[in-house]
Phi, psi and omega in degrees: 000314179301326180294322179295315180298317179298318179297315181292317178297319179297315179297318180294325181303322182278357178228038185279352178293170185277011182246125178261133178288129182252145175300155182302325182269010185300321182297316180295314179298317180299316179299317180294315179297317180301316181294317181289328178285335186306320181297321179289314181298314179299318179298314181293317180296323175296316179298321180295314182053233181292344181283355181301334181268359178276157177302139183306321183291344176273343186254318184255158176276147170056045177279123179243327188261338189243027179299133180092343175272154178286158179300318179296318177298319180300315180295318180295321178295313180298315183287329182267284188296312182292316180300312181292315184294322185259346180066036181229162175262177182308315186292348178295317181256337188246146166279110187286357172264342180213083186302329183281349182301140177251019184290332183280128180295334179296323178292318178295319179295321180297317177297317179296320179292327176296320176295318180299313179297319177299318179295320178297311184292320187270329187251320188267310183299323178298341181270350182277120180279149174092001177283130185285332181287142178291323179225080181294144181221140165255149179228174179307314184293343179303318180258318187289322178047047175083012180238144180294331179240115182307132177079352182276141174269134180264000000 
């Protein structure tokens, strides 16, 4: 496990700037994903109504990653950052008939990867000497670069 973490931190070290390299076809894929996700996002935002400004954990079931964020912010983060970073739509991780369901392994993996990224950012990167950034961060897109499986060709 330490070797894997060292490998990921090393790879992340070389891509710590705020720009993620995108595949050449990323724009076309992004446009398609944005269009297909729009129906879900619009549906959820209509359902939220005035509750969009309430904490996500008060509005949705089984919130583990976005406690303290508003419900509306959570939807925008999922639709924006996660969709772009992983190159997937809502249905990739979620059962769109039961959003709270944890049956999909992709949803479970995403939660685990969020913890993993937090450990890298909070525990490991601050110990690396020679990083020019005051607060270096790795994000999903650092490794995924618009693909659901890092390094995989689609």
